C-alpha positions in Angstrom: 70.4 113.7 82.1 67.7 114.0 84.4 66.4 117.8 84.9 64.9 118.8 88.2 62.8 121.5 89.1 60.6 122.1 92.3 56.7 122.6 91.9 54.7 124.0 94.8 51.4 122.3 95.6 48.6 122.8 98.3 50.4 120.3 100.3 54.1 121.4 100.0 56.8 121.7 97.4 57.5 118.5 95.2 60.6 117.6 93.6 60.1 117.0 89.7 62.6 115.0 87.6 62.5 114.3 83.8 64.0 112.9 80.9 63.2 113.2 77.4 61.5 109.7 77.8 59.2 111.1 80.7 58.8 112.0 84.1 60.6 110.1 86.2 60.4 111.8 89.6 57.7 114.0 91.5 57.6 113.5 95.2 57.8 115.5 98.4 60.9 117.6 98.4 61.9 116.8 101.9 60.8 113.0 102.1 63.1 110.9 103.9 63.3 108.2 101.1 64.3 111.2 98.5 68.0 110.0 98.5 67.5 106.5 97.9 64.8 107.3 95.1 67.4 109.7 93.3 70.1 107.2 93.5 68.0 104.3 92.0 66.8 106.8 89.3 70.6 107.9 88.6 72.1 104.2 88.6 68.9 103.1 86.7 69.1 105.8 83.8 73.2 106.0 84.2 72.4 109.8 84.4 73.0 112.9 86.8 70.7 115.1 88.1 70.7 118.8 87.3 68.4 121.9 87.9 67.1 123.0 84.9 63.7 123.0 82.9 62.0 120.8 80.3 58.8 120.7 78.3 57.6 117.6 80.2 57.7 120.2 83.4 55.0 122.3 81.6 52.5 119.6 81.0 53.0 118.4 84.7 52.4 121.7 86.2 49.3 121.9 83.9 47.9 118.7 84.8 48.8 118.5 88.6 47.3 122.2 88.9 44.0 120.6 87.3 44.3 117.9 89.6 44.3 120.1 92.7 41.3 122.1 91.6 39.4 119.1 90.9 39.2 119.2 87.1 41.5 116.3 86.6 41.1 112.8 87.6 43.4 110.8 85.3 46.7 111.9 84.2 47.9 111.8 80.6 51.6 112.6 80.7 54.9 110.7 79.8 55.9 108.7 82.6 59.6 106.7 82.9 59.2 103.9 85.6 62.8 103.2 86.8 62.8 100.2 89.2 62.7 96.2 89.2 60.4 94.6 87.3 58.2 93.9 90.7 58.5 97.5 91.6 57.2 98.5 88.0 54.3 95.9 88.1 53.2 97.2 91.6 53.4 101.0 90.1 51.5 99.9 87.1 48.9 98.5 89.2 48.2 101.7 91.2 47.4 103.2 88.1 44.4 100.9 87.8 43.2 102.0 91.0 40.4 104.8 89.9 40.4 108.3 91.4 38.2 108.6 94.6 38.5 104.8 95.2 40.8 103.0 97.9 42.2 99.5 98.0 43.7 97.7 101.2 47.5 96.3 100.7 45.8 93.0 100.6 43.4 93.8 97.8 46.2 95.1 95.9 48.4 92.1 96.4 45.6 90.0 95.0 44.8 92.5 92.3 48.7 91.9 91.3 48.1 88.1 91.5 49.7 87.1 94.8 47.9 87.6 98.0 51.1 86.5 100.0 52.9 89.6 98.6 51.4 92.1 100.9 54.8 93.1 102.6 56.5 93.3 99.0 53.9 95.4 97.5 53.8 97.8 100.7 57.4 97.9 100.2 57.2 99.0 96.3 54.6 101.3 97.3 56.9 103.2 99.6 59.6 103.4 96.8 57.3 104.7 94.5 59.0 108.3 93.3 55.8 109.7 91.4 53.6 110.5 94.1 49.7 111.4 93.3 50.0 110.5 89.7 50.9 106.8 90.2 48.5 107.0 93.4 50.2 105.3 96.1 47.9 107.3 98.5 44.8 105.1 97.6 46.3 102.1 99.3 45.2 102.2 102.8 44.9 99.2 105.6 42.6 96.5 105.5 40.7 97.9 108.5 40.0 101.3 106.3 42.6 103.2 108.6 45.4 105.2 107.0 48.7 103.4 106.9 52.0 104.5 105.6 52.8 107.4 103.4 55.9 108.7 102.4 54.8 112.0 102.1 53.2 111.6 105.7 49.7 110.4 106.5 48.2 114.0 106.8 49.0 114.3 103.1 47.7 111.2 102.4 44.3 111.9 104.2 44.3 115.2 102.5 44.5 113.6 99.1 41.9 111.1 99.7 39.6 113.8 101.2 40.2 115.9 98.0 39.5 113.1 95.6 36.6 112.0 97.8 35.4 115.4 97.3 35.7 115.7 93.5 34.7 112.1 92.7 31.1 112.3 94.5 31.6 108.9 95.9 32.3 110.2 99.4 34.5 108.7 101.8 34.4 105.4 103.4 37.7 105.8 105.4 37.0 105.2 109.1 39.8 108.0 109.8 37.6 110.7 108.3 34.6 110.1 110.6 
């Protein structure tokens, strides 16, 4: 069973999903990829989704609240990655991008050991169903501009500005100028 609930955030309602093993879904409720992400989770876990509460949601609510008020930079909660080995590798790579920093898709591909996998890395980023916690919003175009984000570019911009504000590093993205 995958338990689901909605969690309000300053940038919109997010749908959360968890099993006893960990959070497997935290994404913008009306994202266009939501149905394929939910199908991947149900198929991969041989489970169904049902609205309900779970102790992991209390941890998630607390930590996401701390993130949005600027006091949490690293999440420490149980996560369950459901995808191909390549997707899991990409998502684990995203966890290595520090709060307040960005990488280009090319830099991320190089970090993962295959410079030519830029499109595949971008595709796996797009399939990430654990937004913010697995920070795919920190991956930008090589020219410093914002490109692609399942939650919408305005949310990506908001998240990067939020992190720049609380990281003390400032923003180097040209879109902010």
